[in-house]
N, C-alpha and C positions, 0 to 999 in steps of 0.2 A: 324521792330517790330511794332505791332499795338499800337495806342496811349493808349488804355486801359491797354494793357499788360505792356507797358513801364511805365505807371504811377504806376501800381501795383508793378513792380520790384523796382522802385525808392522809393516807400513808404516802401517796405519791407527792402531795404538796409538802409534807414534812421532809421527805427525802430530798425534794428539790431545794427546800430551805437550807437543809444541812449541806447539800452540795454547793449552794451559793455561798454559805458561810465558809466552807472549806476553800472554795475558789478565792474568796476575798482574803482569807488567811494566807493562802499560797501566794497571791499577788503581793500582799504586804511583805511577806518574807522575800520574795523576788526583788521588790523595790529596795528593801533594806540591804540585801546582798549586793545589788547593783551599786547602791550608794557607798557601801563599804569597799567594794572593788575600786570605785572611782577615787575614793579617799586614799586607798592604799596605793593606787597608781600615781596619784598626785604627790603623795609622800615620797614614793620611790623616785619620781622625776626630780623632785626637789633635792633629794639626797644625792642623786647623780650629778645634778647641776652644782650643788655645793662642793662635791668632791672635785669636779672639774675646775671650779673656781679656786679651790685651795691649791690644786696642783699648779694652776696657772700663776697664782700669787707666789707660790714657792719658787717657780722658775724665774719669775720677775725679780724676786729677792736675790737669787743667786746671780742673775745677770747684773743687777745693780752692784752686788758685792765685787764682781770682777771689775766693773768700771771704777768703783771706789779704790780698788787696788792700783789700777792704772793711774788714777789721779794722785794717789799717794807717792807713786814712783816719780811722777813729774815734779812733785813738791819735795822730793828727796826725803820723804817720811818713810824710810825703809822698814822700820819695825811695824808701822801701821799697815804697810803693803803686805808684809808677811802674814799678818793676822787675817786680812781680807782674802788672800789667796788660799789660806788654810781652810777658810769657811767654804770656798768653792770646791776644794778637794774633798772635804768631809761630806759635802752634799752629792758627790759623785756626778757632778754636772757634765754636760757634753764637752765643755771646754776645760776640763780638769787638767788635760795635758798642757795647755797653755798656762794654767795656774801654777803647775809644777815648775815650768820654765821661769816664770816671773818671780816665783818664790825663791828659786835658786839664784836668780839675778840679784834680788834684794839682799839675800843672805851674803852673797859675795861682796856687795857694797858695804855691808856691815862688818866685813872681815871674818865672818863665820864660815870658813871655807869647807870644813868637813861636812857641815850641815848642807851647804850649797851643793857639794858633790853628791851627797845622799839624795837630795831632792831631784837633781837633774838625771840621776841614774834611774829614777822611777819612770821616766818617759818611755824609753825603749822597752823597759820591763813590762809596764802595764799597757802601753799603747804602741804595739809593734808597727802599726800602719800610720802612726801620727805624722803629720806634716811638720811637726816641731823637732823631729829627730836631728836634722842637719844643724839647726840652730843650737840644739842641746849639745851636740858634739863640739861645736865651736866654743860654746860657753864652758864646757868641761875643760878644754885645752887652756882657755884663759884663766880659769880658777886654779888649775894645777901650776901654771906658770907663775902665778902670783902667790903661791902658797908660802913662800919664804919672806914675803914683804908685809909691812905693817901699813895697810891702806885704810884711811878714814873716809867716811862718806862725804865729808866736806871738801876733801882735796880735789883739785882739778885733775882731769884725766885727758888722755888723747881724744876720747869721745867728745868731751865738752869743747875742745878746741876745734874739732871737725864740725860740730854743729854751728859754732860761731863763724867758721870759714864759709860754710854753705850759705848762711843767711847774708853774709857780706857779699858773696859772689852774686847772689840774686839781685842785689841793688846796683852793683858796679858793672857787671857784664852778663846780662841775662841770656845772651845768645850762646855763650860758652858754657853756661851752667848745666844745660841738659845732658850732654855726654858725660860730664863729671858726676852728676847726680845718678845717672844710670849705672855708672861704674860702682858708686858707693852702694847702691841697692843690690847689685848683682854679686858683690864680693861676699862670699860665705863667711869670711872672717869678721865682718862687721856685725855688731849686735842688732837685734830687731829695733831697739829704741832709736838708733841712728838711722836705720833704714826708713822707719816711719816718718822721722823728721825730714829726711831727704825726699820722701814721697810727697809730703805736704808742700815743700818748696817747689817741687816739680809741678804740682797741681796749680800753683800760683803763676807759673810761667805762661800758661794758656796757649802755647804753640802746638801745632799739629803733632810734632815729634813727641812733645811731652805727653799729649793726650794718648798717643799710641802706646807709650810705655805704661801709662796708668791703665789702659784697657788690658794690656798683657797681664798685669798683676791682678786686675779685677777678675780675670778669668781663672786665676789660681796659679799653682805651681810654686808658691812660697808658703810661709806659715799663715794660718788662718787670720790672725790679727791684721797682717799686712794686706791680705785680700779684702777684708771687710773695709779697711781704711780706703783702699783704692776704689772700691765700689761707691763709697760715700763721696769721694772727690769727683768721680766720674759724673755724678748727678749734678754737680755745680756747673758743668759746661752748657747745659740746656740746648745743645745742638741736636739736630735730627739723627746724625750718625752715632752720637753718644747715647741717645735714647735707644736706638736699635741695638747697640752693643749691650746695654743693660738688659734689654728684652732677650737677647741671645743667651746671656749669662743665666737669666732666670729660667729659661726653657731647658738649659743643659745641665743644671745642677740639681742634686737631690738634697743638698745641705740647707736645712731650714733657716739657719742663721744667715747664710748668704742670701737666701730668698727674701728674708726680712729686710736686710740691708738694701737690696735692690728696690723693694717697694718704697722704702724711705727715700731712696735716690730718685725714683720716679716722681715723688712729691717735690723734691728739690728742683727737678727739671720741669716741673709743672706738666707732667705727662699724664693727663687724665685718661687718655686712650688706653694705655697699657695697664693702668691701675683698674680701670673699669673691666678690662678683660680678665685680670686676675680675680677681681671680686666676683665675677660671674662664673668662672670655670675652674678655679683652684679647688682641689679636693680636700686640702688641709684646712679645717675651720679656723685655726689660729692665723694662718696666712690670709684667708679671706677677710677675717676681722681686721687685720692690719691694713689691708688694701682699702677696706671700707673707711677706716679711721683716717687714712691719708686723703681719701676723696673728700671727707668732711673738712679737713684742714684747707684743701683747695677750693672749698665751697662749691663743689660740683653737684649742685642740688638736682639737676636734671638726671644725672647718672644714678644718684642715690635713690631718687624717686622710682626710676625704672627697676632698680634692684629690689626695692621694697615690694613692688607690685608682683614680682616674679618669685620672691623668696618664700619657701614654705616653712623653714625652720624658725622657731621662736627666738632662739639665742641670737641668730644672725639678724633677724628683723629688729631685735632690741639694739644690736650694735649699729644698725643703720639709723635708728632713731637718735642714738647718741651722736652719730656723725652729723645728722641734720641739725641737731642742737649746736654742735661746734660751728656749723656753717651759718648759724643764726637764721635758719629757714623756717620762720614762724608760720608762713602761709602753707608750706608743705605739711608741717606737723599738724596744723589745724585741719587740713583736708583729710589726712589719715585718721585723725581723732574722730571725725564725724562719721566715718564709714567703716572703721575697724570693728570686726566681730569679736576678736579675742579681748576679753576684759583686761588681761594683764598688760597687753600692749596699749590698750586705750588708756589705762591708768598711767603708763609711762609717758604717753603723748601729752596727757594733761599736765603731768609734773614738769615735763620739758617746756611746755608752753608757759607754765607758771614761773619758770626761771628766766624767761625772755620778757623783760619788762617793757611793755609798750601799751598804749591805749587800745590798739587793735586787738592784741592778744587778750586783754581783759574783756573786751566786748565779745570776742569769739568764745571764751570760756563761759561767760554769762549766758550766751545764746545756746550753748550745748546743754546747760543744766536742766531746763524743763523737759527735754526729750529723753534724758538719761534715766534708765530704769534701774541701773546697778547702784545700790546704796553706797558701796565702797568708793565708786568713782565719783559719785556726788560729793562724798567727803573729800576726795582729792581735789575737786574743783573748788570747794570752799577753802581748802588750804592754799591752793594756787592763787586764788584771788586775794587771800590774806597776805601772801608773800609779795604781791604786787601793790599792796596798799590800795586796792580797788574797793574802797568802802561803799561807794555809790552802788556798784553792781552787786556787792555782797548783801547790802541792806535789802535791795529789791528781791533777791533770791530768798533770803530768810523770811521776809515779810510774807511771801507766798507759800513757804514750806509748811507741810502738814506733819511731817515726821518729827516727833519731839526730840529725838536724839540728834538729828541733823540741825534742827533749829537751835538746840543747846550749843552744839559745836560752833555754829555760826556766830552766836552771841558771844561766846568765849573769844573767838577770833576778833570780833569787832572791839571787844574790851581791850585788846592790845594795840589798837590803832589810835593814832593821834589825828583825828579828822573830824570836821563838823558833822558830816553825814553819820558817822558812827556814834558820836556823842548824842546827837538829836534822837536817833532811833533808840538808844539805850535809855534815855530819859523818858521817851514815849512808853517803853515797856514798864518802867518803874511807876509811872503815873497812871497806869491802867487800873 
């Protein structure tokens, strides 16, 4: 080869080598950048999920606080009720107007009338469209009329006597009780506590007329607490027309609290059809999650399986798996665990199977292990078998396992078991 040509070839080869090195370097940088982007995206998704969970937990705490206040009222623990309703008000919850009403009601029972009037005055001031305003006006009149009296929480009132009379009427003359109860509920001068008790007695009547009145209040027109109570009672009828009434209420309202109450009433009436419809088509993820949970309580495994197959969102798929666990649907969880591509969901399915104690689930988990490539999920299977005290299956897996970390974890789990298979294998390891 001539010197010039040799030099040209060498130069070309060197340039090609440099270009290849540059390309490899660029590829490494691209891979690193992609990995960083994936890690950042996963972190962002986790942060969003954590924030949503925190908001949901906060909403649950406020809702529970409102219920604790109601329970305290029933127990005549008025100081405790005031504290609970104050927490709801401080959280600026959607039912803060109701909390103001019940706070004023409890303060009035305690004889703290100036504070009661101040609390009840906040309802029209802060919530001009509130459905509590009429009740607030009636309570204000009651408090002002009682301003000059020394009323103790323990003393009997006309309200207590009315409640006793209502319960007595239900036992002695149920046919006459319906119009009287309707009158009690419709009278704006009666406090909501009396109306709620009257509504309860009405629901126990089970007549068509009583059901019609409950449907009327379930559709609204009164304070929100009374509506929610009516929706709950409507679910106990379990009749086709009652189910349709609940479906109509669900379709016509935009109030999430009412929709939640309807979903729970669907469960009470064992209405899987409307729950399934809500779980499929509802745009609000919290309502869909509630519908899914109620399907789990009803053990509607066929509907839940259909939902899982068509649902793309991880959070809702996770909720469906929890519902299947509630339904004790080990076979469905096993089927999904074998075919699920998302490692997070597969890990959840393994955990849920591990919490369902049976010989079949232990065998299913053990059969999944050899074909599983994800180390984290293998660890989940080891933990699941440990929770089930499935020493025989766990020994077989660990005996064949090549990964030292997984083998170590399995041995540690076996050490916590009280079984002959676990002891024999541990002694075998010691004597090697």
